[in-house]
DRENDO-1510 file (C-alpha; in Angstrom, 1 decimal, always signed):
<recs>
REC; n; res; u; v; w
REC; 1; MET; +133.8; +103.1; +102.8 .
REC; 2; SER; +134.2; +104.5; +106.1 .
REC; 3; THR; +134.6; +101.5; +108.6 .
REC; 4; VAL; +132.6; +103.1; +111.1 .
REC; 5; TRP; +129.6; +104.0; +108.6 .
REC; 6; SER; +129.7; +100.1; +107.5 .
REC; 7; ASP; +130.0; +99.1; +111.1 .
REC; 8; TRP; +126.9; +101.0; +112.0 .
REC; 9; PHE; +124.9; +99.8; +108.9 .
REC; 10; ASN; +125.6; +96.0; +109.8 .
REC; 11; THR; +124.1; +96.6; +113.3 .
REC; 12; LEU; +121.0; +97.7; +111.9 .
REC; 13; PRO; +118.2; +95.4; +113.0 .
REC; 14; SER; +115.9; +94.1; +110.3 .
REC; 15; PHE; +112.2; +94.8; +110.1 .
REC; 16; PRO; +109.1; +93.4; +108.0 .
REC; 17; GLY; +108.9; +94.6; +104.6 .
REC; 18; LEU; +112.8; +95.5; +104.4 .
REC; 19; LEU; +114.0; +94.6; +100.9 .
REC; 20; ALA; +117.2; +96.3; +100.7 .
REC; 21; ALA; +119.1; +99.4; +101.7 .
REC; 22; GLY; +122.7; +101.0; +101.5 .
REC; 23; LEU; +125.1; +103.7; +102.2 .
REC; 24; ARG; +127.0; +106.1; +99.5 .
REC; 25; SER; +129.7; +108.1; +100.8 .
REC; 26; PRO; +130.3; +111.5; +99.6 .
REC; 27; GLU; +133.1; +110.1; +97.4 .
REC; 28; GLN; +130.8; +107.6; +95.8 .
REC; 29; ALA; +131.8; +104.5; +97.3 .
REC; 30; ALA; +128.6; +102.5; +98.0 .
REC; 31; PHE; +127.6; +99.9; +100.5 .
REC; 32; SER; +124.5; +97.8; +100.1 .
REC; 33; ARG; +122.6; +94.8; +101.7 .
REC; 34; ALA; +119.5; +92.8; +100.4 .
REC; 35; TRP; +117.3; +91.1; +102.5 .
REC; 36; SER; +115.1; +89.8; +100.0 .
REC; 37; GLU; +116.3; +88.0; +96.4 .
REC; 38; GLY; +115.8; +90.0; +93.4 .
REC; 39; TYR; +118.1; +93.0; +94.4 .
REC; 40; PRO; +121.7; +92.3; +92.7 .
REC; 41; GLU; +124.3; +94.5; +94.0 .
REC; 42; ALA; +125.0; +95.9; +90.5 .
REC; 43; ALA; +121.2; +97.5; +90.2 .
REC; 44; MET; +121.6; +98.5; +93.8 .
REC; 45; ALA; +124.6; +100.5; +92.9 .
REC; 46; ASN; +122.6; +101.9; +90.0 .
REC; 47; ALA; +119.9; +103.0; +92.2 .
REC; 48; TRP; +122.1; +104.9; +94.9 .
REC; 49; ARG; +123.9; +106.6; +91.9 .
REC; 50; CYS; +120.5; +107.8; +90.5 .
REC; 51; ALA; +119.5; +108.8; +93.8 .
REC; 52; ASP; +122.5; +110.7; +94.6 .
REC; 53; ASP; +122.2; +112.4; +91.3 .
REC; 54; THR; +118.6; +113.3; +92.3 .
REC; 55; PHE; +119.7; +114.8; +95.5 .
REC; 56; ARG; +122.5; +116.9; +94.0 .
REC; 57; VAL; +120.2; +118.6; +90.9 .
REC; 58; MET; +117.4; +119.1; +93.7 .
REC; 59; ARG; +120.3; +121.1; +95.9 .
REC; 60; LEU; +121.4; +122.8; +92.5 .
REC; 61; HIS; +118.3; +124.1; +92.1 .
REC; 62; ARG; +117.7; +125.2; +95.9 .
REC; 63; PHE; +115.1; +122.7; +96.7 .
REC; 64; PRO; +115.7; +122.2; +100.7 .
REC; 65; THR; +115.6; +118.5; +100.2 .
REC; 66; ARG; +116.8; +115.8; +103.0 .
REC; 67; THR; +114.4; +113.2; +102.2 .
REC; 68; LEU; +112.9; +112.1; +99.3 .
REC; 69; ARG; +110.6; +108.7; +98.8 .
REC; 70; TRP; +109.9; +107.1; +95.2 .
REC; 71; THR; +106.7; +105.1; +95.4 .
REC; 72; TYR; +106.6; +102.1; +93.0 .
REC; 73; SER; +104.1; +99.3; +92.1 .
REC; 74; ASN; +105.5; +96.9; +94.6 .
REC; 75; ALA; +108.0; +98.9; +96.7 .
REC; 76; ILE; +109.0; +102.3; +97.9 .
REC; 77; LEU; +112.9; +103.7; +97.8 .
REC; 78; THR; +113.2; +106.1; +100.5 .
REC; 79; GLY; +116.5; +107.9; +100.6 .
REC; 80; VAL; +118.2; +110.5; +103.2 .
REC; 81; ARG; +121.2; +112.7; +102.6 .
REC; 82; ARG; +123.1; +114.2; +105.1 .
REC; 83; ASN; +124.7; +117.8; +105.0 .
REC; 84; ASP; +128.1; +116.0; +105.0 .
REC; 85; GLY; +127.2; +114.2; +101.5 .
REC; 86; TRP; +126.3; +110.6; +103.0 .
REC; 87; LEU; +123.1; +109.1; +101.7 .
REC; 88; LEU; +121.5; +106.3; +103.1 .
REC; 89; LEU; +118.8; +104.5; +100.9 .
REC; 90; ILE; +116.2; +101.9; +102.0 .
REC; 91; ILE; +113.7; +99.7; +99.6 .
REC; 92; THR; +110.9; +98.4; +101.6 .
REC; 93; ARG; +107.3; +96.6; +100.6 .
REC; 94; ILE; +104.4; +99.4; +100.2 .
REC; 95; GLU; +103.2; +99.2; +104.2 .
REC; 96; PRO; +99.0; +98.6; +104.0 .
REC; 97; THR; +98.5; +101.2; +106.6 .
REC; 98; GLY; +100.7; +104.0; +104.3 .
REC; 99; GLU; +102.6; +104.7; +107.4 .
REC; 100; PRO; +106.5; +103.9; +107.4 .
REC; 101; ASP; +108.0; +101.0; +110.0 .
REC; 102; PRO; +109.0; +102.5; +113.2 .
REC; 103; ILE; +112.3; +101.0; +112.8 .
REC; 104; LEU; +112.6; +102.5; +109.7 .
REC; 105; ILE; +112.0; +105.8; +111.2 .
REC; 106; SER; +114.4; +104.9; +114.2 .
REC; 107; TRP; +117.3; +104.3; +111.3 .
REC; 108; ILE; +116.6; +107.2; +109.7 .
REC; 109; GLU; +116.8; +109.3; +113.0 .
REC; 110; ALA; +120.1; +107.9; +113.8 .
REC; 111; PHE; +121.6; +108.3; +110.6 .
REC; 112; LEU; +120.5; +112.2; +110.6 .
REC; 113; ALA; +121.8; +112.6; +114.1 .
REC; 114; ASP; +124.8; +110.7; +114.2 .
REC; 115; SER; +127.0; +113.5; +112.8 .
REC; 116; GLY; +129.8; +112.5; +114.6 .
REC; 117; LYS; +130.9; +109.6; +112.6 .
</recs>
């Protein structure tokens, strides 16, 4: 895992509703962090692999996909894939307003904008 990316990830501010998040490199190395109990490392690594597979299949079938969101009964998994293959995944509680937290949006914008890492 890139030290630059893991350092970037470790400096991200928390926000209400954040449950877990992780990065997955193009070489399939993963780095995860949980802000809530119930998100063991092995389960997150499997979720990250499945999300990465979904992005790959979508691109294979020529769907222009950069961001995907999976909504579950108690949580939302947001995945963002950069053109260089890096993947950011974030699990949050479902927002009562239906709108993502502004800090979550800032995470995604910073991840996509920081192509120099």
